[in-house]
C-alpha positions as CSV (number, residue, x, y, z in Angstrom):
1,M,77.5,103.3,38.4
2,S,74.0,104.7,38.9
3,D,73.3,107.8,40.9
4,N,72.0,106.8,44.3
5,T,68.8,108.9,43.6
6,E,68.1,107.5,40.2
7,R,64.8,105.8,40.5
8,F,63.5,102.6,38.8
9,S,60.6,103.5,36.5
10,Q,58.4,100.9,38.1
11,N,58.1,102.8,41.4
12,V,54.7,104.3,42.0
13,P,54.7,108.1,42.6
14,G,55.0,109.1,46.2
15,K,57.3,109.5,49.2
16,Y,59.1,106.2,48.9
17,Y,61.1,104.8,46.0
18,V,63.8,102.3,45.2
19,A,67.0,103.7,43.6
20,K,69.0,102.0,41.0
21,V,71.6,100.9,43.5
22,C,69.2,98.0,44.5
23,I,71.0,94.7,44.6
24,A,67.8,92.7,44.3
25,C,68.1,91.0,47.7
26,S,64.3,91.1,48.1
27,L,64.5,91.8,51.8
28,C,62.1,94.8,51.4
29,S,59.5,92.6,49.8
30,E,59.8,90.1,52.6
31,I,59.3,92.8,55.2
32,S,56.4,94.5,53.4
33,P,55.1,92.6,50.4
34,E,52.2,94.9,50.1
35,H,54.5,97.9,49.4
36,F,57.6,96.4,47.6
37,A,57.6,94.0,44.7
38,E,60.4,92.3,42.7
39,N,60.9,93.0,39.0
40,L,61.6,89.5,37.6
41,D,61.5,90.6,33.9
42,E,63.6,88.1,32.0
43,D,64.8,90.9,29.6
44,I,67.0,92.5,32.3
45,P,70.2,90.7,33.5
46,V,69.6,91.5,37.2
47,G,66.3,92.0,38.8
48,N,65.4,94.8,41.1
49,C,62.8,95.7,43.7
50,Y,60.5,98.7,43.5
51,V,57.7,100.4,45.5
52,C,54.4,99.1,44.2
53,K,52.2,100.8,46.8
54,Q,52.8,103.9,49.0
55,P,51.9,103.6,52.7
56,E,48.4,104.8,53.6
57,N,48.5,104.7,57.4
58,E,51.0,104.7,60.4
59,D,51.4,100.9,60.4
60,E,52.2,100.8,56.7
61,E,54.6,103.7,57.1
62,S,56.3,101.8,59.9
63,L,56.8,98.8,57.6
64,C,58.2,100.9,54.8
65,R,60.6,102.6,57.2
66,E,61.7,99.2,58.5
67,A,62.4,98.1,55.0
68,M,64.3,101.3,54.3
69,E,66.4,101.0,57.4
70,T,67.1,97.3,56.8
71,C,68.1,97.6,53.1
72,P,71.7,96.5,52.7
73,A,72.3,98.6,49.7
74,G,70.6,101.7,51.1
75,A,68.5,101.8,47.9
76,I,65.1,102.7,49.5
77,R,64.5,106.4,49.8
78,D,61.8,108.5,51.4
79,D,62.4,111.8,49.7
80,G,60.0,111.3,46.8
81,N,57.1,113.7,46.1
82,E,54.1,113.3,48.3
């Protein structure tokens, strides 16, 4: 099993990232499609989500925080490098 802090390589650098415990439910991309995307690469058996854009203002930060708090797998983290 993956370490809860092991990140997907697709995450853009910054505060938020998705860890490899993601279950690909895509809830985060429904909450904030500007910040979270789904990896639908056919070469991997199970897809995953990742951070495609870091928040740039308070409203975007709020959406990312909501996605993190709603994530059923607890895969969204906010301890990345700023």
